[in-house]
N, CA, C and O atoms as a GROMACS GRO file, in nm:
protein
  380
    1MET      N    1   0.086  -0.118   0.000
    1MET     CA    2   0.000   0.000   0.000
    1MET      C    3   0.090   0.123   0.000
    1MET      O    4   0.161   0.150   0.097
    2ALA      N    5   0.085   0.196  -0.106
    2ALA     CA    6   0.168   0.316  -0.118
    2ALA      C    7   0.089   0.437  -0.071
    2ALA      O    8  -0.024   0.461  -0.115
    3LEU      N    9   0.148   0.512   0.017
    3LEU     CA   10   0.085   0.634   0.068
    3LEU      C   11   0.120   0.752  -0.021
    3LEU      O   12   0.226   0.755  -0.084
    4GLU      N   13   0.032   0.847  -0.025
    4GLU     CA   14   0.057   0.973  -0.096
    4GLU      C   15   0.113   1.074   0.004
    4GLU      O   16   0.100   1.056   0.125
    5SER      N   17   0.174   1.178  -0.048
    5SER     CA   18   0.233   1.281   0.038
    5SER      C   19   0.128   1.346   0.127
    5SER      O   20   0.154   1.375   0.244
    6GLY      N   21   0.010   1.370   0.073
    6GLY     CA   22  -0.098   1.430   0.151
    6GLY      C   23  -0.140   1.343   0.268
    6GLY      O   24  -0.173   1.394   0.375
    7GLU      N   25  -0.138   1.211   0.248
    7GLU     CA   26  -0.175   1.119   0.356
    7GLU      C   27  -0.069   1.121   0.467
    7GLU      O   28  -0.102   1.115   0.585
    8VAL      N   29   0.057   1.130   0.427
    8VAL     CA   30   0.165   1.139   0.526
    8VAL      C   31   0.151   1.267   0.608
    8VAL      O   32   0.167   1.265   0.730
    9GLU      N   33   0.121   1.376   0.542
    9GLU     CA   34   0.103   1.504   0.613
    9GLU      C   35  -0.017   1.497   0.707
    9GLU      O   36  -0.012   1.552   0.817
   10LYS      N   37  -0.124   1.429   0.664
   10LYS     CA   38  -0.242   1.415   0.750
   10LYS      C   39  -0.209   1.329   0.872
   10LYS      O   40  -0.250   1.361   0.984
   11ILE      N   41  -0.135   1.220   0.851
   11ILE     CA   42  -0.094   1.134   0.962
   11ILE      C   43  -0.007   1.212   1.060
   11ILE      O   44  -0.024   1.201   1.182
   12ALA      N   45   0.085   1.291   1.007
   12ALA     CA   46   0.172   1.372   1.093
   12ALA      C   47   0.089   1.472   1.173
   12ALA      O   48   0.116   1.495   1.291
   13HIS      N   49  -0.010   1.532   1.108
   13HIS     CA   50  -0.097   1.627   1.179
   13HIS      C   51  -0.174   1.558   1.291
   13HIS      O   52  -0.183   1.609   1.402
   14LEU      N   53  -0.231   1.441   1.260
   14LEU     CA   54  -0.309   1.367   1.362
   14LEU      C   55  -0.221   1.324   1.479
   14LEU      O   56  -0.266   1.320   1.593
   15ALA      N   57  -0.095   1.292   1.449
   15ALA     CA   58  -0.002   1.250   1.554
   15ALA      C   59   0.064   1.370   1.621
   15ALA      O   60   0.142   1.354   1.715
   16ARG      N   61   0.033   1.488   1.574
   16ARG     CA   62   0.091   1.612   1.626
   16ARG      C   63   0.244   1.610   1.615
   16ARG      O   64   0.316   1.647   1.707
   17ILE      N   65   0.290   1.564   1.497
   17ILE     CA   66   0.432   1.558   1.469
   17ILE      C   67   0.462   1.658   1.358
   17ILE      O   68   0.398   1.656   1.253
   18ALA      N   69   0.558   1.746   1.382
   18ALA     CA   70   0.597   1.843   1.280
   18ALA      C   71   0.707   1.781   1.194
   18ALA      O   72   0.813   1.743   1.244
   19ILE      N   73   0.680   1.771   1.064
   19ILE     CA   74   0.783   1.720   0.973
   19ILE      C   75   0.806   1.824   0.864
   19ILE      O   76   0.713   1.892   0.820
   20ARG      N   77   0.931   1.834   0.822
   20ARG     CA   78   0.964   1.931   0.718
   20ARG      C   79   0.919   1.878   0.582
   20ARG      O   80   0.911   1.757   0.562
   21ALA      N   81   0.890   1.968   0.491
   21ALA     CA   82   0.841   1.929   0.359
   21ALA      C   83   0.941   1.841   0.286
   21ALA      O   84   0.901   1.749   0.214
   22GLN      N   85   1.070   1.867   0.303
   22GLN     CA   86   1.171   1.786   0.233
   22GLN      C   87   1.183   1.645   0.291
   22GLN      O   88   1.240   1.558   0.227
   23ASP      N   89   1.128   1.622   0.412
   23ASP     CA   90   1.134   1.489   0.473
   23ASP      C   91   1.012   1.403   0.439
   23ASP      O   92   1.012   1.283   0.466
   24VAL      N   93   0.909   1.462   0.380
   24VAL     CA   94   0.786   1.390   0.350
   24VAL      C   95   0.812   1.269   0.260
   24VAL      O   96   0.758   1.162   0.289
   25PRO      N   97   0.892   1.279   0.153
   25PRO     CA   98   0.914   1.160   0.070
   25PRO      C   99   0.976   1.042   0.145
   25PRO      O  100   0.940   0.927   0.121
   26GLU      N  101   1.068   1.070   0.235
   26GLU     CA  102   1.129   0.962   0.313
   26GLU      C  103   1.027   0.899   0.407
   26GLU      O  104   1.022   0.777   0.419
   27TYR      N  105   0.945   0.982   0.474
   27TYR     CA  106   0.839   0.930   0.561
   27TYR      C  107   0.740   0.848   0.478
   27TYR      O  108   0.695   0.742   0.522
   28ARG      N  109   0.707   0.896   0.360
   28ARG     CA  110   0.613   0.826   0.272
   28ARG      C  111   0.667   0.687   0.238
   28ARG      O  112   0.594   0.588   0.244
   29ARG      N  113   0.795   0.680   0.202
   29ARG     CA  114   0.858   0.553   0.168
   29ARG      C  115   0.858   0.458   0.288
   29ARG      O  116   0.821   0.342   0.277
   30ASN      N  117   0.901   0.509   0.402
   30ASN     CA  118   0.909   0.425   0.523
   30ASN      C  119   0.772   0.376   0.569
   30ASN      O  120   0.755   0.258   0.600
   31LEU      N  121   0.676   0.466   0.573
   31LEU     CA  122   0.541   0.425   0.616
   31LEU      C  123   0.479   0.328   0.517
   31LEU      O  124   0.409   0.234   0.558
   32SER      N  125   0.502   0.348   0.389
   32SER     CA  126   0.449   0.256   0.287
   32SER      C  127   0.510   0.117   0.305
   32SER      O  128   0.441   0.017   0.292
   33ARG      N  129   0.640   0.112   0.334
   33ARG     CA  130   0.705  -0.017   0.355
   33ARG      C  131   0.649  -0.087   0.479
   33ARG      O  132   0.633  -0.209   0.479
   34ILE      N  133   0.621  -0.011   0.584
   34ILE     CA  134   0.563  -0.069   0.705
   34ILE      C  135   0.426  -0.126   0.675
   34ILE      O  136   0.394  -0.238   0.716
   35LEU      N  137   0.343  -0.051   0.602
   35LEU     CA  138   0.208  -0.099   0.568
   35LEU      C  139   0.213  -0.220   0.476
   35LEU      O  140   0.130  -0.310   0.489
   36GLU      N  141   0.309  -0.224   0.385
   36GLU     CA  142   0.326  -0.342   0.298
   36GLU      C  143   0.364  -0.464   0.381
   36GLU      O  144   0.317  -0.574   0.354
   37PHE      N  145   0.448  -0.444   0.481
   37PHE     CA  146   0.487  -0.554   0.568
   37PHE      C  147   0.366  -0.605   0.648
   37PHE      O  148   0.350  -0.725   0.666
   38VAL      N  149   0.283  -0.514   0.695
   38VAL     CA  150   0.162  -0.554   0.769
   38VAL      C  151   0.069  -0.632   0.677
   38VAL      O  152   0.012  -0.732   0.720
   39GLU      N  153   0.054  -0.589   0.552
   39GLU     CA  154  -0.028  -0.664   0.456
   39GLU      C  155   0.029  -0.803   0.434
   39GLU      O  156  -0.046  -0.900   0.423
   40GLN      N  157   0.160  -0.813   0.426
   40GLN     CA  158   0.226  -0.942   0.408
   40GLN      C  159   0.198  -1.033   0.528
   40GLN      O  160   0.171  -1.152   0.510
   41MET      N  161   0.203  -0.978   0.649
   41MET     CA  162   0.175  -1.058   0.768
   41MET      C  163   0.028  -1.099   0.773
   41MET      O  164  -0.004  -1.209   0.817
   42ASN      N  165  -0.062  -1.011   0.728
   42ASN     CA  166  -0.204  -1.044   0.727
   42ASN      C  167  -0.236  -1.155   0.627
   42ASN      O  168  -0.337  -1.224   0.642
   43ALA      N  169  -0.152  -1.174   0.526
   43ALA     CA  170  -0.176  -1.276   0.425
   43ALA      C  171  -0.140  -1.416   0.475
   43ALA      O  172  -0.178  -1.515   0.411
   44VAL      N  173  -0.070  -1.427   0.586
   44VAL     CA  174  -0.029  -1.557   0.639
   44VAL      C  175  -0.150  -1.628   0.698
   44VAL      O  176  -0.229  -1.568   0.771
   45ASP      N  177  -0.163  -1.756   0.667
   45ASP     CA  178  -0.273  -1.836   0.720
   45ASP      C  179  -0.243  -1.875   0.864
   45ASP      O  180  -0.149  -1.951   0.889
   46THR      N  181  -0.321  -1.824   0.958
   46THR     CA  182  -0.299  -1.852   1.100
   46THR      C  183  -0.416  -1.926   1.163
   46THR      O  184  -0.433  -1.925   1.285
   47ARG      N  185  -0.497  -1.992   1.080
   47ARG     CA  186  -0.616  -2.061   1.134
   47ARG      C  187  -0.579  -2.169   1.235
   47ARG      O  188  -0.650  -2.186   1.334
   48ASP      N  189  -0.469  -2.241   1.213
   48ASP     CA  190  -0.432  -2.351   1.302
   48ASP      C  191  -0.333  -2.310   1.410
   48ASP      O  192  -0.281  -2.397   1.480
   49VAL      N  193  -0.307  -2.182   1.424
   49VAL     CA  194  -0.214  -2.134   1.525
   49VAL      C  195  -0.293  -2.094   1.649
   49VAL      O  196  -0.384  -2.011   1.643
   50GLU      N  197  -0.257  -2.155   1.760
   50GLU     CA  198  -0.328  -2.125   1.885
   50GLU      C  199  -0.279  -1.993   1.943
   50GLU      O  200  -0.158  -1.973   1.954
   51PRO      N  201  -0.371  -1.902   1.980
   51PRO     CA  202  -0.328  -1.774   2.039
   51PRO      C  203  -0.255  -1.799   2.171
   51PRO      O  204  -0.288  -1.891   2.246
   52MET      N  205  -0.156  -1.716   2.196
   52MET     CA  206  -0.082  -1.730   2.321
   52MET      C  207  -0.044  -1.593   2.374
   52MET      O  208  -0.032  -1.496   2.299
   53ALA      N  209  -0.025  -1.587   2.505
   53ALA     CA  210   0.010  -1.462   2.568
   53ALA      C  211   0.160  -1.438   2.564
   53ALA      O  212   0.205  -1.324   2.571
   54HIS      N  213   0.237  -1.546   2.551
   54HIS     CA  214   0.383  -1.534   2.552
   54HIS      C  215   0.440  -1.648   2.469
   54HIS      O  216   0.387  -1.759   2.475
   55PRO      N  217   0.546  -1.624   2.393
   55PRO     CA  218   0.599  -1.731   2.309
   55PRO      C  219   0.661  -1.847   2.386
   55PRO      O  220   0.673  -1.957   2.334
   56LEU      N  221   0.701  -1.823   2.509
   56LEU     CA  222   0.756  -1.930   2.591
   56LEU      C  223   0.647  -1.981   2.684
   56LEU      O  224   0.577  -1.902   2.748
   57ASP      N  225   0.633  -2.111   2.692
   57ASP     CA  226   0.530  -2.169   2.778
   57ASP      C  227   0.583  -2.174   2.921
   57ASP      O  228   0.621  -2.280   2.971
   58ALA      N  229   0.586  -2.059   2.986
   58ALA     CA  230   0.640  -2.048   3.120
   58ALA      C  231   0.531  -2.007   3.218
   58ALA      O  232   0.444  -1.926   3.186
   59ALA      N  233   0.537  -2.064   3.335
   59ALA     CA  234   0.442  -2.027   3.440
   59ALA      C  235   0.499  -1.914   3.524
   59ALA      O  236   0.620  -1.910   3.550
   60GLN      N  237   0.414  -1.825   3.565
   60GLN     CA  238   0.455  -1.712   3.647
   60GLN      C  239   0.475  -1.759   3.791
   60GLN      O  240   0.387  -1.823   3.850
   61ARG      N  241   0.592  -1.728   3.847
   61ARG     CA  242   0.616  -1.762   3.986
   61ARG      C  243   0.546  -1.659   4.073
   61ARG      O  244   0.576  -1.539   4.064
   62LEU      N  245   0.454  -1.703   4.154
   62LEU     CA  246   0.378  -1.612   4.240
   62LEU      C  247   0.401  -1.650   4.386
   62LEU      O  248   0.415  -1.768   4.419
   63ARG      N  249   0.405  -1.551   4.470
   63ARG     CA  250   0.416  -1.578   4.613
   63ARG      C  251   0.277  -1.608   4.666
   63ARG      O  252   0.177  -1.568   4.605
   64PRO      N  253   0.268  -1.677   4.777
   64PRO     CA  254   0.136  -1.705   4.835
   64PRO      C  255   0.068  -1.573   4.874
   64PRO      O  256   0.132  -1.480   4.922
   65ASP      N  257  -0.061  -1.568   4.854
   65ASP     CA  258  -0.138  -1.447   4.887
   65ASP      C  259  -0.178  -1.453   5.033
   65ASP      O  260  -0.288  -1.497   5.067
   66GLU      N  261  -0.088  -1.409   5.119
   66GLU     CA  262  -0.116  -1.412   5.262
   66GLU      C  263  -0.064  -1.284   5.326
   66GLU      O  264   0.030  -1.222   5.278
   67VAL      N  265  -0.128  -1.245   5.435
   67VAL     CA  266  -0.091  -1.123   5.507
   67VAL      C  267   0.041  -1.147   5.580
   67VAL      O  268   0.057  -1.245   5.651
   68THR      N  269   0.135  -1.054   5.559
   68THR     CA  270   0.266  -1.069   5.624
   68THR      C  271   0.295  -0.955   5.721
   68THR      O  272   0.397  -0.957   5.791
   69GLU      N  273   0.208  -0.855   5.727
   69GLU     CA  274   0.228  -0.743   5.817
   69GLU      C  275   0.108  -0.732   5.911
   69GLU      O  276  -0.002  -0.776   5.878
   70THR      N  277   0.132  -0.674   6.027
   70THR     CA  278   0.023  -0.655   6.122
   70THR      C  279  -0.057  -0.532   6.084
   70THR      O  280  -0.007  -0.442   6.017
   71ASP      N  281  -0.182  -0.528   6.129
   71ASP     CA  282  -0.271  -0.414   6.101
   71ASP      C  283  -0.233  -0.300   6.196
   71ASP      O  284  -0.253  -0.310   6.317
   72ARG      N  285  -0.179  -0.192   6.139
   72ARG     CA  286  -0.137  -0.077   6.220
   72ARG      C  287  -0.218   0.047   6.186
   72ARG      O  288  -0.171   0.159   6.205
   73ARG      N  289  -0.341   0.027   6.137
   73ARG     CA  290  -0.425   0.139   6.097
   73ARG      C  291  -0.447   0.237   6.212
   73ARG      O  292  -0.430   0.358   6.194
   74GLU      N  293  -0.484   0.187   6.327
   74GLU     CA  294  -0.511   0.276   6.441
   74GLU      C  295  -0.387   0.356   6.479
   74GLU      O  296  -0.397   0.473   6.514
   75HIS      N  297  -0.271   0.293   6.474
   75HIS     CA  298  -0.146   0.362   6.506
   75HIS      C  299  -0.122   0.476   6.408
   75HIS      O  300  -0.088   0.587   6.449
   76PHE      N  301  -0.139   0.451   6.278
   76PHE     CA  302  -0.114   0.554   6.177
   76PHE      C  303  -0.221   0.663   6.179
   76PHE      O  304  -0.191   0.781   6.158
   77GLN      N  305  -0.346   0.625   6.206
   77GLN     CA  306  -0.453   0.724   6.206
   77GLN      C  307  -0.459   0.805   6.335
   77GLN      O  308  -0.530   0.905   6.341
   78ALA      N  309  -0.388   0.763   6.436
   78ALA     CA  310  -0.388   0.836   6.563
   78ALA      C  311  -0.328   0.975   6.545
   78ALA      O  312  -0.365   1.068   6.617
   79ILE      N  313  -0.237   0.993   6.450
   79ILE     CA  314  -0.174   1.124   6.430
   79ILE      C  315  -0.235   1.199   6.311
   79ILE      O  316  -0.192   1.310   6.279
   80ALA      N  317  -0.334   1.140   6.246
   80ALA     CA  318  -0.398   1.206   6.132
   80ALA      C  319  -0.489   1.317   6.182
   80ALA      O  320  -0.551   1.303   6.287
   81PRO      N  321  -0.499   1.429   6.106
   81PRO     CA  322  -0.585   1.539   6.150
   81PRO      C  323  -0.731   1.500   6.162
   81PRO      O  324  -0.798   1.537   6.258
   82ARG      N  325  -0.782   1.424   6.062
   82ARG     CA  326  -0.925   1.387   6.065
   82ARG      C  327  -0.942   1.248   6.005
   82ARG      O  328  -0.892   1.219   5.897
   83VAL      N  329  -1.014   1.162   6.077
   83VAL     CA  330  -1.048   1.028   6.029
   83VAL      C  331  -1.192   0.999   6.064
   83VAL      O  332  -1.248   1.057   6.158
   84ASP      N  333  -1.252   0.907   5.986
   84ASP     CA  334  -1.389   0.866   6.015
   84ASP      C  335  -1.406   0.724   5.963
   84ASP      O  336  -1.383   0.698   5.845
   85ALA      N  337  -1.447   0.633   6.050
   85ALA     CA  338  -1.473   0.494   6.014
   85ALA      C  339  -1.354   0.430   5.943
   85ALA      O  340  -1.373   0.352   5.850
   86GLY      N  341  -1.232   0.462   5.988
   86GLY     CA  342  -1.114   0.403   5.930
   86GLY      C  343  -1.062   0.470   5.804
   86GLY      O  344  -0.966   0.421   5.744
   87PHE      N  345  -1.124   0.580   5.762
   87PHE     CA  346  -1.081   0.651   5.642
   87PHE      C  347  -1.021   0.785   5.679
   87PHE      O  348  -1.063   0.848   5.777
   88TYR      N  349  -0.922   0.829   5.601
   88TYR     CA  350  -0.864   0.962   5.619
   88TYR      C  351  -0.957   1.063   5.554
   88TYR      O  352  -0.999   1.044   5.439
   89LEU      N  353  -0.990   1.170   5.624
   89LEU     CA  354  -1.073   1.276   5.569
   89LEU      C  355  -0.982   1.389   5.522
   89LEU      O  356  -0.896   1.437   5.597
   90VAL      N  357  -1.002   1.430   5.397
   90VAL     CA  358  -0.920   1.535   5.339
   90VAL      C  359  -1.010   1.645   5.286
   90VAL      O  360  -1.128   1.620   5.260
   91PRO      N  361  -0.957   1.766   5.269
   91PRO     CA  362  -1.040   1.875   5.215
   91PRO      C  363  -1.080   1.844   5.071
   91PRO      O  364  -1.005   1.780   4.997
   92LYS      N  365  -1.197   1.891   5.034
   92LYS     CA  366  -1.245   1.875   4.898
   92LYS      C  367  -1.162   1.964   4.806
   92LYS      O  368  -1.144   2.083   4.834
   93VAL      N  369  -1.110   1.907   4.695
   93VAL     CA  370  -1.027   1.984   4.604
   93VAL      C  371  -1.091   2.004   4.468
   93VAL      O  372  -1.044   2.085   4.389
   94ILE      N  373  -1.198   1.931   4.439
   94ILE     CA  374  -1.267   1.943   4.310
   94ILE      C  375  -1.411   1.983   4.338
   94ILE      O  376  -1.481   1.918   4.417
   95GLU      N  377  -1.453   2.086   4.275
   95GLU     CA  378  -1.592   2.133   4.292
   95GLU      C  379  -1.686   2.056   4.202
   95GLU      O  380  -1.807   2.081   4.203
   0.00000   0.00000   0.00000
């Protein structure tokens, strides 16, 4: 898919990228090559390929989900200016 210079300028505008007029042909060539590569990848038959989240079949090492610290809420809230029902009360900042 070959892009025109006007399309490159429109893409640059949408992306809020300033490009010089003399650089447009190079951007046009590069973007066209990228789109041609995407078309080439879309042409590959992937019906029998199973989707995967990662190319390596590795399991994530996770730690046990258990509490390792004591509840110190009352200790921390004892010095807070204002608390209510275990929550810190702060001034309203958005009207």
